[in-house]
Steps between C-alpha positions, in 0.01 A plus 500: 500500500269436206229741397176301515346709221738396221759268656798738464775466757521833677745417783727216610745409773798266499735372766804277550302207634182402677449676829212602725581868438488456120171309524352772723611772263352313201171455684490868586552579130238241393748259334391309192585140581358365174738719301802430719445123490479503121804724477706270722403195299542663159794732544718451800499130597593357159796735489649351820435813705729383782796547265399852395588836654232712656528738204444218252189380684363854520555537123301179443223639719497825301477304172210296637312811619552664159360190326207483746404864439592549132479166319256274690154536355179451692161397366329724756685800348391427148816298422727790594782523750439719806714780354325479160165511682599809701630676187184418303288647779729796554589385851842559649737218396 
């Protein structure tokens, strides 16, 4: 789930494969398809995810979320990352 105020990822869900239950859970938690599509294309697929363990894929997801929150800058936030923006406005990171 992405905070619409500053774009920080505040929750996520992962599963072992596509399923109706996973899709329903993601919808209930307001899944961020734009983020997950970019993450799949940029982090998991080029690394031949089918040959990786679940732990390795989850580590890639964690790295991507860290980049998305801490390193990715947004023009709408004054060229700051979501975490930098929250810290500069004394919001909870």
